[in-house]
C-alpha positions in Angstrom: -2.7 -34.9 -32.1 -3.8 -33.8 -28.7 -1.1 -31.1 -28.3 -2.4 -27.6 -29.0 -6.0 -28.7 -28.8 -8.6 -28.7 -26.1 -8.1 -31.8 -24.0 -11.3 -33.6 -25.0 -11.0 -32.6 -28.6 -7.4 -33.8 -28.6 -8.6 -37.3 -27.6 -10.8 -37.4 -30.7 -7.9 -36.2 -32.9 -5.2 -38.4 -31.3 -3.6 -40.6 -34.0 -5.5 -39.2 -36.8 -3.7 -38.1 -40.0 -5.6 -35.0 -41.1 -5.4 -33.2 -44.4 -4.5 -29.5 -44.4 -8.2 -28.6 -44.8 -9.2 -30.8 -41.9 -6.5 -29.3 -39.8 -8.0 -25.8 -40.4 -11.3 -27.1 -39.0 -9.5 -28.7 -36.0 -7.6 -25.5 -35.3 -10.8 -23.4 -35.5 -12.6 -25.7 -33.1 -9.7 -25.6 -30.7 -9.7 -21.9 -30.5 -13.4 -21.2 -30.7 -15.0 -24.3 -29.2 -17.4 -22.3 -27.0 -18.9 -20.7 -30.2 -18.5 -23.7 -32.5 -20.8 -26.0 -30.5 -23.7 -23.8 -31.5 -22.8 -23.4 -35.2 -24.3 -25.3 -38.1 -21.9 -27.1 -40.5 -22.4 -24.2 -43.0 -21.5 -21.6 -40.4 -18.5 -23.6 -39.2 -17.3 -23.9 -42.7 -17.5 -20.1 -43.3 -15.7 -19.4 -40.0 -12.9 -21.9 -40.7 -12.6 -20.9 -44.4 -13.4 -24.3 -45.8 -16.4 -25.9 -47.7 -19.4 -27.4 -45.9 -18.7 -30.9 -47.3 -15.2 -30.6 -45.8 -16.8 -30.2 -42.3 -18.9 -33.3 -42.9 -15.9 -35.3 -44.0 -14.0 -34.1 -41.0 -16.7 -35.3 -38.7 -16.7 -38.7 -40.4 -12.9 -39.0 -40.1 -13.4 -38.7 -36.4 -15.9 -41.6 -36.5 -19.2 -39.6 -36.5 -22.1 -39.9 -38.9 -21.9 -36.2 -39.6 -21.2 -32.8 -38.0 -24.4 -32.7 -35.8 -23.2 -35.8 -34.0 -19.7 -34.4 -33.6 -21.1 -31.1 -32.3 -23.2 -33.0 -29.8 -20.1 -34.9 -28.6 -18.2 -31.6 -28.2 -20.8 -29.7 -26.2 -20.1 -31.3 -22.8 -16.5 -30.1 -23.2 -17.8 -26.5 -22.9 -21.2 -26.8 -21.1 -19.7 -29.3 -18.7 -17.2 -26.8 -17.6 -14.2 -27.9 -19.6 -11.6 -25.2 -20.3 -11.2 -24.1 -23.9 -7.7 -24.0 -25.4 -6.2 -20.6 -25.6 -5.2 -18.3 -28.5 -2.8 -18.9 -31.4 0.2 -19.1 -29.1 -1.2 -22.2 -27.5 -1.4 -23.9 -31.0 2.2 -23.0 -31.8 3.4 -24.2 -28.4 1.7 -27.5 -29.1 3.3 -27.7 -32.5 6.7 -27.0 -31.1 6.2 -29.5 -28.3 5.4 -32.1 -30.9 8.6 -31.4 -32.8 10.6 -31.6 -29.6 9.2 -35.1 -29.0 9.9 -36.0 -32.7 13.6 -34.9 -32.2 13.8 -36.8 -28.9 12.5 -39.9 -30.7 15.2 -39.6 -33.3 17.9 -39.2 -30.6 16.7 -42.4 -28.9 16.7 -44.3 -32.2 20.1 -43.0 -33.5 21.9 -46.3 -32.7 19.5 -48.1 -35.0 20.2 -46.0 -38.0 23.1 -47.2 -40.2 24.5 -43.6 -40.5 28.2 -44.5 -40.4 27.9 -47.3 -43.0 25.6 -45.3 -45.3 27.9 -42.2 -45.0 30.8 -44.3 -46.1 28.9 -45.6 -49.1 27.6 -42.2 -50.2 31.0 -40.6 -49.7 32.5 -43.1 -52.1 30.0 -42.9 -54.9 30.4 -40.4 -57.7 28.2 -38.8 -58.8 25.6 -38.7 -56.0 22.1 -38.0 -57.2 19.6 -36.5 -54.7 15.9 -36.7 -55.4 13.2 -34.5 -53.9 9.8 -33.7 -55.5 7.1 -31.3 -54.4 7.3 -30.5 -50.6 10.4 -32.8 -50.3 12.3 -30.4 -52.6 13.2 -28.1 -49.8 14.9 -30.7 -47.6 16.5 -32.4 -50.6 18.0 -29.0 -51.6 19.3 -28.4 -48.1 20.9 -31.8 -48.0 22.5 -31.4 -51.5 23.7 -27.9 -50.6 25.8 -29.1 -47.6 26.7 -32.4 -49.2 28.3 -30.4 -52.1 30.7 -28.8 -49.6 32.3 -32.2 -48.9 31.5 -34.3 -52.0 32.8 -33.6 -55.4 29.7 -34.4 -57.5 26.2 -34.1 -56.0 23.4 -33.8 -58.5 20.1 -32.4 -57.3 17.0 -33.7 -59.1 13.8 -31.8 -58.0 11.8 -31.8 -61.3 9.7 -34.8 -62.2 8.8 -36.3 -65.6 11.4 -37.2 -68.2 13.9 -34.7 -66.7 14.0 -36.8 -63.5 14.4 -40.0 -65.6 17.1 -38.4 -67.6 19.0 -37.3 -64.5 18.9 -40.7 -62.9 20.0 -42.4 -66.1 22.9 -39.9 -66.6 24.0 -40.3 -63.0 24.1 -44.1 -63.4 26.0 -43.9 -66.6 28.5 -41.6 -65.0 29.2 -44.2 -62.3 26.6 -43.5 -59.5 25.9 -46.5 -57.3 23.5 -44.8 -54.8 20.7 -42.3 -54.9 19.4 -40.3 -51.9 15.7 -39.6 -52.0 13.7 -37.4 -49.7 10.1 -38.5 -49.7 7.9 -36.7 -47.2 4.1 -36.5 -47.0 2.1 -36.2 -49.0 4.2 -38.8 -50.8 4.3 -38.3 -54.6 3.5 -41.4 -56.6 5.9 -40.1 -59.2 8.8 -40.2 -56.7 8.1 -43.8 -55.8 8.0 -44.8 -59.5 11.2 -42.9 -60.2 13.0 -44.8 -57.4 11.7 -48.1 -58.8 13.2 -47.1 -62.1 16.5 -46.1 -60.3 16.6 -49.7 -58.9 16.1 -51.1 -62.3 19.1 -49.1 -63.5 21.1 -50.7 -60.7 21.1 -47.8 -58.2 20.8 -48.5 -54.5 18.2 -46.2 -52.8 18.6 -44.5 -49.4 15.4 -42.7 -48.4 14.8 -40.0 -45.9 11.1 -40.3 -45.1 8.5 -40.6 -42.4 7.6 -44.2 -43.3 9.5 -47.1 -41.8 8.0 -49.3 -44.5 9.2 -47.2 -47.4 10.4 -49.3 -50.3 14.2 -48.6 -50.3 17.4 -50.5 -49.4 18.1 -48.1 -46.5 15.3 -46.2 -44.8 16.1 -43.3 -42.5 12.6 -42.6 -41.1 11.7 -39.6 -39.0 8.3 -38.3 -37.9 7.0 -35.0 -39.3 5.2 -32.4 -37.3 1.5 -32.4 -38.1 0.0 -29.9 -35.7 -0.2 -26.9 -38.1 -2.0 -26.6 -41.4 1.1 -27.8 -43.2 3.7 -30.3 -41.9 7.0 -29.2 -40.4 10.1 -31.2 -40.9 12.5 -30.7 -37.9 13.2 -34.3 -37.3 13.8 -35.3 -41.0 16.1 -32.3 -41.3 18.1 -33.3 -38.2 18.5 -36.8 -39.7 19.6 -35.5 -43.0 22.2 -33.3 -41.4 23.4 -36.3 -39.4 23.9 -38.1 -42.7 26.0 -35.3 -44.1 28.1 -35.5 -41.0 28.6 -39.2 -41.5 29.7 -38.5 -45.1 32.2 -35.9 -43.9 33.6 -38.3 -41.3 33.9 -41.1 -43.9 36.5 -39.0 -46.0 38.2 -36.7 -43.5 41.1 -35.6 -45.6 38.9 -34.8 -48.6 36.4 -33.0 -46.3 39.1 -30.9 -44.8 40.6 -29.9 -48.2 37.2 -29.1 -49.7 36.1 -27.0 -46.7 39.3 -25.1 -46.6 39.1 -24.4 -50.4 35.5 -23.3 -50.0 36.5 -20.9 -47.2 39.3 -19.4 -49.3 36.9 -18.9 -52.2 34.2 -17.2 -50.1 36.8 -14.9 -48.5 38.2 -13.9 -51.8 34.8 -13.2 -53.4 33.2 -11.6 -50.3 30.3 -14.1 -50.4 29.2 -13.6 -46.8 28.8 -10.6 -44.5 31.9 -9.7 -42.5 31.8 -11.1 -39.0 29.8 -14.3 -40.0 31.3 -17.3 -38.2 33.5 -19.6 -40.3 
């Protein structure tokens, strides 16, 4: 996590998976390191907008006994002449640079993903349930929105509990063979259990996630951006859209017919602003 942070601070943070609260502390230290090295844990907590125990836990995550030890380790970065990272723009540049690297990694790994084969399987199954709980709801909704343009029966399931179980059961009874699941951090236990139930029903699971070891028959894993307070999902989104493309290529005649029908409908109803590209 060095990007967007003071160089020495970045070394301490590199490879750490921080919670949103801990990221707030890291961001404050990055932008105000010259002040922070003289603050107590209580004062740092007030400045960063977190609790004092959160500051202590943050220091311990980095391998220190407490905040005083972390502060002592940080002081040479300033007093020794090290430059302090710049304003908010620097943080955002670091976050964007991280996402660029995530996308580059996906580009390099594309031959390893079974997109063509999976696209053919998903294009052939009806209905196609798509699961996404909590933060994963957004990407699942985007995937389902575009998949519906080329697939006759996509069923979006974004609510947990018995409603999710009912949706999976109904999809299986209607003939579904696959379920697409978006499971991004923080990974809901309920989503994992629902997919275990889906497998018991006989559904095959394809997961868009950030974990290569996720328990699914097919795993499309892409790293998430973790430089800001909350994750960003550029790489998983790119992978999801690549899967939609593979589904479209698997049934070209149906894809063309459905897209042409959709364009006629939107033209007749004035769905979009004049001048928008087709």
